[in-house]
C-alpha positions in Angstrom: -22.7 -44.3 10.3 -22.4 -45.2 14.0 -25.5 -44.7 16.1 -26.2 -45.3 19.8 -29.8 -46.2 20.9 -30.5 -46.2 24.6 -33.9 -47.6 25.6 -35.1 -50.2 28.0 -37.7 -51.5 25.5 -36.3 -53.8 22.9 -39.2 -53.2 20.5 -38.6 -49.4 20.8 -35.0 -49.9 20.0 -35.9 -52.0 17.0 -38.4 -49.5 15.7 -35.9 -46.7 16.1 -33.1 -48.6 14.3 -35.4 -49.7 11.4 -36.6 -46.1 10.9 -33.1 -44.7 10.9 -31.9 -47.4 8.4 -34.4 -45.8 5.9 -32.5 -42.5 6.2 -28.9 -43.7 6.5 -27.3 -46.5 4.4 -24.8 -48.7 6.1 -26.1 -47.9 9.5 -24.4 -49.6 12.5 -26.4 -49.3 15.7 -25.3 -50.1 19.3 -28.2 -50.9 21.6 -27.9 -49.7 25.2 -30.2 -51.3 27.7 -28.3 -51.2 31.0 -25.3 -49.6 32.8 -22.8 -52.2 31.5 -23.6 -51.7 27.8 -23.6 -47.9 28.3 -20.1 -48.0 29.9 -18.9 -50.2 27.1 -20.2 -47.6 24.6 -18.5 -44.8 26.5 -15.1 -46.6 26.4 -15.4 -47.3 22.7 -15.1 -45.2 19.6 -17.1 -42.0 19.0 -20.7 -42.0 17.7 -22.2 -40.0 14.9 -25.6 -39.8 16.7 -27.2 -40.9 20.0 -30.9 -41.6 20.5 -31.9 -41.8 24.2 -35.0 -42.3 26.3 -35.5 -40.3 29.4 -37.1 -42.8 31.8 -34.8 -45.8 32.2 -34.8 -48.6 34.8 -31.1 -48.1 35.5 -30.8 -44.3 34.9 -32.4 -41.3 33.3 -31.9 -39.4 30.0 -30.3 -36.3 31.7 -27.6 -38.4 33.3 -26.9 -40.2 30.0 -26.8 -36.8 28.2 -24.2 -35.3 30.6 -22.0 -38.4 30.4 -22.2 -38.6 26.6 -21.4 -34.9 26.2 -18.5 -35.3 28.6 -17.0 -38.2 26.7 -18.1 -37.1 23.1 -18.8 -33.4 23.3 -19.4 -33.1 19.5 -21.8 -36.1 19.3 -25.4 -34.9 18.6 -28.0 -36.3 21.0 -31.8 -36.6 20.5 -34.1 -37.5 23.3 -37.0 -39.7 22.1 -39.3 -40.2 25.0 -42.9 -40.1 26.3 -42.2 -39.5 30.0 -40.2 -36.3 30.3 -41.7 -32.9 31.1 -41.2 -29.5 29.5 -38.9 -28.5 32.4 -36.7 -31.5 31.8 -36.7 -30.8 28.1 -35.5 -27.2 28.7 -32.8 -28.4 31.1 -31.6 -31.0 28.6 -31.4 -28.4 25.9 -29.2 -26.3 28.1 -27.0 -29.3 28.6 -26.4 -29.7 24.9 -29.4 -31.7 23.7 -29.9 -31.3 19.9 -33.6 -32.2 19.7 -36.5 -33.4 21.9 -39.3 -35.6 20.4 -42.3 -37.2 22.0 -42.7 -40.9 21.3 -45.7 -41.7 19.0 -46.2 -43.7 15.9 -46.4 -40.6 13.7 -43.2 -39.1 15.2 -40.9 -41.9 13.9 -40.8 -40.0 10.6 -40.0 -36.8 12.4 -37.2 -38.7 14.2 -35.6 -39.5 10.9 -35.7 -35.8 9.8 -34.4 -34.7 13.3 -31.6 -37.2 13.1 -30.5 -36.0 9.6 -30.7 -32.4 10.7 -28.7 -33.1 14.0 -25.9 -34.9 12.1 -25.7 -32.1 9.5 -25.6 -29.4 12.3 -22.8 -31.4 14.0 -20.9 -31.7 10.7 -21.3 -27.9 10.2 -20.0 -27.3 13.7 -17.0 -29.4 13.0 -16.3 -27.6 9.8 -16.7 -24.3 11.5 -14.4 -25.4 14.3 -11.8 -26.6 11.8 -12.0 -23.3 9.9 -11.7 -21.4 13.2 -8.6 -23.5 14.1 -7.1 -22.9 10.7 -7.9 -19.2 10.9 -6.4 -18.8 14.4 -3.3 -20.7 13.2 -3.0 -18.4 10.3 -3.4 -15.3 12.5 -0.7 -16.7 14.8 1.7 -17.2 11.9 1.1 -13.9 10.1 3.8 -11.2 10.4 1.1 -8.6 9.8 -0.9 -7.3 12.7 -4.6 -8.0 12.7 -7.1 -6.3 15.0 -10.8 -5.7 15.6 -12.1 -2.6 17.4 -15.3 -1.0 18.3 -16.5 2.3 16.9 -15.4 4.1 20.0 -11.8 3.0 19.3 -11.6 0.1 21.8 -9.6 -2.9 20.7 -11.5 -6.2 21.0 -9.0 -8.7 19.8 -5.6 -8.8 18.1 -3.1 -11.4 16.9 0.4 -11.8 18.3 2.0 -10.0 15.4 0.0 -6.9 16.4 1.4 -6.9 19.9 4.9 -7.6 18.6 4.7 -4.8 16.1 3.6 -2.2 18.7 6.1 -3.7 21.2 3.4 -4.3 23.9 2.5 -7.3 26.0 -1.3 -7.0 26.1 -4.2 -4.7 25.2 -4.1 -3.2 28.8 -0.7 -1.6 28.0 -1.1 2.2 28.1 1.1 2.5 25.1 -1.7 1.0 22.9 -3.6 4.4 23.2 -1.0 5.9 20.9 -2.4 3.6 18.2 -6.1 3.6 19.0 -6.3 7.4 18.8 -5.6 7.2 15.1 -8.4 4.7 14.4 -11.2 5.9 12.1 -14.6 6.8 13.3 -17.8 5.6 11.6 -18.2 8.9 9.7 -14.7 8.6 8.3 -15.1 5.2 6.6 -17.8 3.7 4.4 -19.3 0.3 5.0 -17.5 -2.5 3.3 -14.8 -0.2 1.9 -11.1 0.0 2.8 -9.3 3.0 4.2 -5.5 2.9 4.0 -3.1 5.3 5.6 0.5 5.6 6.7 1.1 6.7 10.3 4.2 7.6 12.2 4.3 6.4 15.8 7.1 6.1 18.4 8.3 3.0 20.2 8.8 2.9 23.9 12.4 4.1 23.5 11.2 7.1 21.5 12.5 5.9 18.1 10.1 6.6 15.2 8.2 3.7 13.6 6.1 3.8 10.5 3.0 1.6 10.0 0.6 1.1 7.1 -3.0 1.0 8.6 -5.8 -0.6 6.6 -9.3 -0.4 8.0 -12.7 -1.7 7.0 -16.1 -1.1 8.6 -18.0 -4.4 9.0 -21.0 -5.8 10.8 -20.6 -8.7 13.2 -23.7 -10.1 14.8 -25.5 -6.9 14.2 -22.8 -4.7 15.8 -20.6 -2.4 13.7 -16.9 -3.0 14.2 -13.6 -1.9 12.5 -11.5 -4.7 11.2 -8.0 -3.8 10.2 -4.4 -4.7 9.3 -1.2 -3.1 10.6 2.0 -3.5 8.6 5.4 -2.3 9.7 6.9 -0.1 6.9 9.7 1.5 8.9 12.5 -0.1 6.9 10.7 0.9 3.7 10.4 4.5 4.8 14.0 4.5 5.9 15.1 3.1 2.5 13.0 5.8 0.8 14.5 8.5 2.9 18.0 7.2 2.2 17.2 7.1 -1.5 15.9 10.6 -1.4 19.0 11.8 0.4 21.2 10.0 -2.2 19.2 11.6 -5.0 19.5 15.1 -3.3 23.3 14.6 -2.9 23.6 13.5 -6.5 21.6 16.5 -7.6 23.8 18.8 -5.6 26.9 17.1 -7.0 25.7 17.4 -10.6 24.7 21.0 -10.0 28.1 21.8 -8.6 29.8 20.1 -11.5 27.5 22.0 -13.9 28.4 25.3 -12.2 32.1 24.5 -12.4 31.7 23.6 -16.1 29.8 26.8 -16.8 32.4 28.8 -14.9 35.2 27.1 -16.8 33.5 27.7 -20.2 32.8 31.3 -19.2 36.4 31.9 -18.4 37.5 30.3 -21.6 35.0 32.5 -23.5 36.3 35.6 -21.8 39.9 34.6 -22.6 38.9 34.0 -26.2 37.2 37.4 -26.4 40.2 39.0 -24.9 42.5 37.4 -27.4 40.1 38.4 -30.2 40.1 42.0 -29.0 43.9 42.0 -28.9 44.1 40.5 -32.3 41.6 43.0 -33.7 43.5 45.9 -32.2 46.8 44.5 -33.4 45.5 43.9 -36.9 43.9 47.3 -37.3 46.9 49.1 -35.8 49.4 47.2 -37.9 47.4 47.7 -41.1 46.9 51.4 -40.7 50.6 52.3 -41.0 51.2 50.7 -44.4 47.8 51.9 -45.5 48.7 55.5 -44.7 52.0 55.0 -46.6 50.1 53.7 -49.7 47.7 56.7 -49.5 50.6 59.1 -49.0 52.5 57.8 -52.1 49.3 58.0 -54.1 48.9 61.6 -53.0 52.5 62.4 -54.0 52.0 61.0 -57.4 48.9 63.2 -57.9 50.6 66.3 -56.6 54.2 66.1 -57.8 54.1 63.8 -60.8 50.7 64.5 -62.3 52.2 66.1 -65.4 54.3 63.0 -66.1 51.3 60.6 -65.8 48.9 59.9 -68.5 45.2 60.4 -67.8 44.8 56.7 -67.1 47.7 56.7 -64.6 46.2 59.7 -62.8 42.8 57.9 -62.6 44.6 54.8 -61.1 46.3 57.0 -58.5 43.0 58.6 -57.5 41.4 55.2 -57.1 44.3 54.0 -55.0 43.8 57.0 -52.7 40.0 56.6 -52.5 40.3 52.8 -51.7 43.0 53.6 -49.1 40.6 56.2 -47.5 37.8 53.6 -47.5 40.0 50.9 -45.9 41.0 53.5 -43.3 37.4 54.0 -42.4 36.8 50.2 -42.1 39.8 49.8 -39.8 38.6 52.7 -37.7 35.1 51.1 -37.5 36.7 47.8 -36.4 38.5 49.5 -33.6 35.3 51.3 -32.5 33.3 48.0 -32.6 36.1 46.3 -30.5 35.8 49.0 -27.9 32.0 48.4 -27.6 32.6 45.0 -26.0 34.3 46.7 -23.0 31.7 49.4 -22.2 28.3 49.2 -20.7 25.7 50.0 -23.4 22.8 52.3 -22.3 19.7 51.0 -24.0 16.9 53.3 -24.8 13.9 53.4 -27.2 14.4 54.9 -30.6 11.8 56.5 -32.9 12.6 55.0 -36.2 10.2 57.3 -38.0 12.1 60.3 -37.0 15.4 58.7 -38.1 13.9 57.9 -41.5 12.4 61.4 -41.8 15.6 63.3 -41.0 17.7 61.1 -43.3 19.7 59.3 -40.7 18.6 56.0 -42.2 18.6 55.6 -45.9 
């Protein structure tokens, strides 16, 4: 722990250092009692804390404060004095003074607490500054646009990726209005909840661009703001459209192939039906001639040679004639059925009760 103590009074410097040694282990103090020792301190390494008096024989506390802050802006400074006024204390606070304590025997304990608090605040500021540097570096490197806007759709700050994504140079570009008009209003988004949408914009050349907009309503220093992310999804959309086009082309191609296959199968079926009709006609026609001959010969046997036939032979001739008649009816029915496939059937309701009652159906 490096501490600078600036006071003309050697006893006061001793008391200050002894009190601070109770608070910080391994304390190293550099005593400042004239301009030369102060210049040497300014040219050396940084300090963790500076304790200065206001009324000095060779200068004053305000001058030391300004010079210390100029050389070591992050170094906390406490003014421990009994000669300064309230006006000087206010002016010193404006210049970056961390604390102002009046010298008294009971305030040495307060000096210890003030020194600890000042160092902790300085460390907190350093951590915050480091986080801010890291955060800003991250924003600079992100390929996703980051923005903050007011509830009346005015952009406050953005990262370079945001400007690059929208192809603008600054927030004063009129083209930025195309984006801000799509921002949510307070009634459209809940506090601490995300709202995500896809928007289609147009670049300065008129080409369409797609973005994914994510917004969140937050409070910063008591003021409601919209924090958001902007991601370019144009290529993703183009890929999806190409995929949809390919799928549609494939669907049409398969549909065309299916129609062709159905047409081919239908034609084959029609040809098969035609062949079947020709076969049925040929069979029924070719069979009727020998059938009529069989029936004719059976009739001749019964009419001309009945007296030469025994009773059994006459019965066989009758049965031959009856079976020939039955087969003739079957062939005639086959021809009639074959003709049904070539005519348009007229469908109509039928009262089955009437058919049963008049004996048409048995």
